[in-house]
C-alpha positions as CSV (number, residue, x, y, z in Angstrom):
1,M,115.9,114.6,111.2
2,F,112.2,113.8,111.3
3,N,112.4,111.5,108.3
4,F,115.2,109.5,109.9
5,E,113.2,109.2,113.1
6,L,110.1,108.2,111.1
7,G,112.0,105.6,109.1
8,N,113.9,104.0,111.9
9,A,111.0,103.9,114.4
10,L,108.2,102.7,112.1
11,F,109.8,101.0,109.2
12,A,112.5,99.0,111.1
13,N,112.1,95.8,109.1
14,G,111.1,97.2,105.8
15,G,107.9,95.2,105.4
16,E,105.6,97.5,107.4
17,S,102.9,99.6,105.8
18,Y,101.0,102.5,107.3
19,T,98.2,104.8,106.2
20,Y,98.7,108.6,105.9
21,S,96.5,109.3,109.0
22,Y,98.5,106.9,111.1
23,L,101.8,108.4,110.1
24,R,100.4,112.0,110.7
25,S,99.1,111.0,114.1
26,W,102.3,109.3,115.1
27,L,104.4,112.3,114.1
28,M,102.1,114.7,116.0
29,G,102.0,112.5,119.1
30,T,105.5,111.3,119.3
31,L,107.5,114.2,117.9
32,G,105.1,117.0,118.9
33,L,104.7,118.3,115.3
34,S,101.7,120.4,114.2
35,A,99.4,118.9,111.5
36,R,101.0,121.1,108.9
37,Q,104.5,120.0,109.9
38,A,103.6,116.4,109.9
39,A,102.1,116.7,106.4
40,G,105.3,118.3,105.2
41,T,107.4,115.7,106.8
42,I,105.5,112.9,105.1
43,G,105.7,114.8,101.8
44,A,109.4,115.3,102.1
45,G,109.8,111.6,103.0
46,V,108.2,110.6,99.7
47,R,110.0,113.3,97.7
48,Y,113.4,112.2,98.9
49,G,112.8,108.5,98.8
50,Y,112.6,107.6,102.5
51,I,109.1,106.2,102.1
52,M,106.9,105.6,99.1
53,V,103.2,105.3,98.3
54,A,102.4,101.6,97.9
55,T,98.7,101.8,97.1
56,Y,95.6,103.7,98.1
57,A,93.1,102.2,100.7
58,E,90.0,101.0,99.0
59,N,87.8,100.9,102.1
60,S,88.6,104.5,103.1
61,A,86.2,107.3,102.2
62,L,89.1,109.5,101.2
63,R,91.2,106.8,99.6
64,E,94.1,107.3,101.9
65,A,97.6,106.6,100.7
66,V,99.3,103.6,102.2
67,F,103.1,104.0,102.7
68,T,105.9,101.5,102.8
69,R,109.7,101.9,103.0
C-alpha cells in the first residue's frame, strides 16, 4: 500500500526525481512511518520495480541515491 501511495503522490507524471532523504522524510511526515519502515518501503519500491535508482548525487557527502519512476 505504501508503495502505491508513494508512486501516485510523488511520481504522478513520471519525470520527477527525488533523493533518498526527501523520500524518507515524506514517508515519515505524510504517512507517519518510522525511519526503519520508510527505509524498508523505499527498498521494497526499488526491489519490486515501483521506483528505480537513476543516479547518485555528486554534491552530497553521502552520495545519496536519486530515484525516478
